[in-house]
C-alpha positions in Angstrom: 0.0 0.0 0.0 1.4 3.4 -1.0 1.2 6.2 1.6 -1.4 8.9 0.8 0.4 12.2 0.7 -2.7 14.2 1.5 -3.6 12.1 4.6 -2.5 13.3 8.0 -3.4 10.6 10.6 -4.9 11.4 14.0 -3.1 9.5 16.7 -3.9 9.3 20.4 -1.1 8.6 22.8 -1.5 7.2 26.3 1.8 8.0 28.0 2.9 6.9 31.5 3.7 9.9 33.7 7.0 8.7 35.0 8.9 7.6 31.9 7.3 8.0 28.5 5.6 11.4 29.2 8.9 12.7 30.6 10.7 11.3 27.5 8.2 13.2 25.3 8.8 16.4 27.4 12.6 15.9 26.9 12.1 15.6 23.1 10.3 18.9 23.2 12.9 20.7 25.3 15.7 19.2 23.2 13.8 20.3 20.0 13.9 16.9 18.4 11.7 17.1 15.3 8.8 14.6 14.8 5.3 14.8 13.2 2.7 16.7 15.3 0.0 14.1 14.7 -0.2 12.7 18.2 -2.4 14.0 20.9 -1.1 13.0 24.3 -3.1 11.8 27.3 -1.0 11.4 30.5 -1.8 8.4 32.6 -0.2 7.4 36.0 1.0 4.1 34.5 0.8 2.3 31.2 -1.0 -0.4 33.1 -3.8 2.0 33.7 -4.8 2.0 30.0 -8.1 0.2 29.7 -9.1 -1.6 26.5 -12.2 0.6 26.4 -9.9 3.7 26.2 -8.4 2.3 23.0 -11.6 1.1 21.4 -13.4 4.4 22.2 -10.5 6.3 20.6 -11.0 4.3 17.4 -14.8 4.8 17.7 -14.2 8.5 17.8 -12.3 8.4 14.5 -8.6 8.3 15.4 -6.4 6.4 13.0 -3.9 5.1 15.5 -3.3 4.6 19.2 0.0 4.6 21.0 0.8 3.3 24.4 4.0 4.4 26.0 5.5 3.1 29.3 8.6 2.4 31.3 10.9 -0.3 30.3 10.1 -3.7 31.8 11.5 -3.8 35.3 11.6 0.0 35.6 7.9 0.6 36.6 7.5 3.0 39.5 4.8 0.9 41.0 5.0 -2.3 43.0 2.5 -3.9 40.8 4.7 -3.4 37.7 1.8 -2.2 35.6 3.7 -2.3 32.3 3.5 -6.1 32.3 -0.2 -5.7 32.4 0.0 -3.2 29.6 1.6 -5.9 27.5 -1.4 -8.2 28.0 -3.8 -5.3 27.3 -2.0 -4.5 24.1 -2.1 -8.1 22.8 -5.7 -8.7 23.8 -6.9 -5.4 22.3 -5.0 -6.1 19.1 -6.9 -9.4 18.8 -10.2 -7.6 19.4 -9.4 -5.1 16.7 -8.5 -7.9 14.3 -11.8 -9.6 15.1 -13.8 -6.5 14.1 -11.7 -6.0 11.0 -9.4 -3.2 12.1 -5.7 -3.6 11.3 -4.0 -4.4 14.6 -0.9 -2.4 13.5 -2.9 0.7 14.3 -2.2 0.0 18.0 1.4 0.2 19.2 3.2 -0.2 22.6 6.7 1.1 23.2 8.9 1.5 26.2 10.5 5.0 26.5 12.5 6.1 29.5 12.6 9.7 30.8 16.1 10.1 29.3 15.1 8.9 25.9 13.8 12.0 24.2 15.4 11.1 20.9 13.9 7.6 21.0 10.4 9.1 21.6 10.8 11.3 18.5 12.0 8.4 16.4 9.1 6.2 17.5 6.6 9.0 16.6 8.3 9.4 13.2 8.0 5.7 12.6 4.5 5.3 13.9 3.1 8.3 11.9 4.7 6.8 8.8 3.2 3.4 9.5 -0.3 4.8 10.0 0.0 6.8 6.8 0.8 3.6 5.0 -2.3 2.0 6.5 -4.5 4.9 5.4 -7.6 6.4 7.2 -9.3 4.1 9.7 -11.8 1.9 7.9 -10.8 3.1 4.4 -7.5 1.3 4.7 -9.3 -1.8 5.8 -12.0 -1.5 3.1 -14.8 -1.5 5.8 -18.0 0.4 5.4 -18.2 3.3 7.9 -21.5 2.2 9.4 -20.4 -1.4 9.7 -17.2 -0.4 11.4 -19.1 1.9 13.8 -21.4 -1.0 14.8 -18.5 -3.4 15.3 -16.5 -1.0 17.4 -19.6 -0.3 19.5 -20.3 -4.0 20.0 -16.7 -4.8 21.1 -16.7 -1.7 23.4 -19.9 -2.9 25.1 -18.3 -6.3 25.7 -15.3 -4.8 27.6 -16.7 -5.3 31.1 -17.2 -9.0 30.4 -13.7 -9.2 28.8 -12.1 -7.6 31.8 -13.6 -10.2 34.1 -12.7 -12.9 31.8 -9.1 -11.6 31.6 -8.7 -11.7 35.3 -10.1 -15.2 35.7 -8.9 -17.0 32.5 -6.5 -14.9 30.4 -4.1 -13.1 32.8 -0.5 -14.2 32.5 2.8 -12.9 33.8 6.1 -13.5 32.0 9.4 -11.7 32.2 10.1 -10.8 28.5 8.1 -9.4 25.6 9.1 -12.5 23.6 7.2 -14.7 26.0 4.1 -12.6 25.8 4.4 -12.6 22.0 4.6 -16.4 22.0 1.7 -16.9 24.4 -0.8 -14.6 22.6 0.2 -16.1 19.2 -0.2 -19.6 20.5 -3.0 -22.1 20.1 -4.0 -22.0 23.8 -4.9 -18.3 23.7 -6.5 -18.6 20.2 -8.8 -21.3 21.5 -9.8 -19.4 24.6 -10.5 -16.3 22.5 -12.6 -18.2 20.1 -14.6 -20.0 22.7 -15.0 -17.2 25.2 -15.1 -14.0 23.2 -15.6 -14.3 19.5 -19.1 -15.8 19.7 -20.3 -13.3 22.3 -19.0 -10.5 20.1 -21.0 -11.7 17.2 -24.1 -12.0 19.4 -23.5 -8.4 20.6 -23.3 -7.2 17.0 -26.6 -8.9 16.1 -28.3 -7.3 19.2 -27.2 -3.9 18.1 -28.5 -4.5 14.6 -31.9 -5.7 15.9 -32.0 -2.7 18.3 -32.4 -0.6 15.2 -35.0 -2.6 13.4 -36.3 -6.2 12.8 -34.1 -8.1 10.4 -34.2 -11.3 8.4 -31.4 -13.8 8.2 -30.4 -12.4 4.8 -30.3 -8.9 6.1 -28.2 -9.8 9.1 -25.9 -11.7 6.8 -25.4 -8.7 4.5 -25.0 -6.2 7.4 -22.2 -8.2 9.1 -20.7 -9.6 5.9 -21.1 -13.2 7.0 -22.7 -16.1 5.2 -26.4 -16.7 5.6 -25.8 -20.1 7.3 -23.5 -18.4 9.9 -26.1 -15.7 10.5 -28.8 -18.3 10.9 -26.7 -20.2 13.3 -26.1 -17.2 15.5 -29.7 -16.0 15.4 -31.0 -19.5 16.3 -28.5 -19.8 19.1 -29.5 -16.4 20.4 -33.2 -17.4 20.2 -32.6 -20.5 22.3 -30.9 -18.2 24.9 -34.0 -15.9 24.9 -32.0 -13.0 23.5 -34.0 -12.7 20.2 -37.1 -14.2 18.9 -38.7 -14.7 15.4 -41.7 -12.5 14.8 -44.1 -14.4 12.6 -46.0 -11.4 11.5 -43.0 -9.5 10.2 -41.0 -12.6 9.2 -38.1 -11.0 10.9 -36.0 -11.5 14.0 -36.5 -9.0 16.8 -35.0 -8.5 20.3 -36.8 -10.7 22.8 -37.7 -7.7 25.0 -39.3 -5.8 22.2 -43.0 -5.7 23.0 -45.5 -5.4 20.2 -47.5 -2.2 20.2 -51.2 -2.4 20.9 -53.3 -0.1 18.9 -56.1 1.4 20.9 
């Protein structure tokens, strides 16, 4: 993909107060040059960055999200929150991939307070990478309305995902390589597929039916999935009491939608 010369990406950066934010400050004081595309939000620790922060940023139209923290082992807190930030980054990348957003739009880097030049170089590289990807949605070839629905669905699922992460997905390793291997491995892929992917699809269907009753074919077209897959999810949701088939309309509706009585 060739970078669009007329495209200036919007990037949100969540920078830990003690290291990366101080590194960014040093870059400014030292007058290191880098693109002005990033808008910084200072957080106490990179481990404070919630998946919902990232997903809402994309929902609000940013083209890339940056997480910046202390180097592993250098966190200023006993809990060593930057290890948790690694898990958040990997899990959120998987969520983005699941809804059709290129996971390269999310990036995590370690920058110390003395690494102003490194911060500038990371910003140069990140901005160039996002330019190559193109505007959010356009670069992925996703219809804007479909992308909005998918991002809303996955954001609504974050409270469930956070509970699941604490109980089933939380891991602690010592190196980034170990995190990379785990989140790319079969064990995590199976857990994600069994515990998150299906619930996310159900959430998307509920959002569609919140707008209007829909047939299997209409759900299939709206979510860009096969009619058989749409039928399977709708029937499963009906067995769970989430949706029901309205005989009069020949469409599926949310189960709590009550028919209007004309007086």
